[in-house]
N, C-alpha and C positions, 0 to 999 in steps of 0.2 A: 622530353614529351612534345615540345612544340614542333620539333623536326618531324616527329611522326605524323602529327596532325597536318602538317603543311604537305608531306608526302602523299597522305590519304586525299587531300583536296586536289593535288596536281595528278594523282593517279588516273590512268585510263582504263581501269579495270571493268568499270561500268558500261563501257562502250558495247561490249558483247551483249549485255543484257538489252540494252536499247535497240541494238540491231534485230535481235530476236523478236522483241515487241513489235517493231516496225514490219518485219516480215509476217508475223501473225495477223497484224491488222490488214496487210495487203491481202493474204490469203482469205481471210473472213469477207472483206469487200468483195473479192472476186466470186466467192461463194453466193453472196447475197445478190449480185448482179446478174450471175448466170444460174440461178436457182432453178427456173423452169427446164432450162436445157439439161442441167445435170439430173434433175429427177426424171425427165423423159429418157435420157441415155440409160440410166440405172434401170428403169423399167424395161426398156428394150432389152437389156442384157439378161435380165431375170426371165423375161419372156421366151428369149432364145434357149436359155438353159432349161427352163420348163419342158419346152417342146423337144429338146434334145433328149432329156431324161424320160419323157413319155415314149419316145421312139425307142428305147431300150427295152421296154416291156412288152 
């Protein structure tokens, strides 16, 4: 039993979880920093789509 507990403490299986959490934190920070630019870009894309769709009718 002690052997299994020691293996669990030494095991690096949790590293993948920590890496994923760090990546998510960086992505969220980028979204917060560039929020206005992202909103503007998405609005421009939808405006272009709307004008293209209106041109079909």
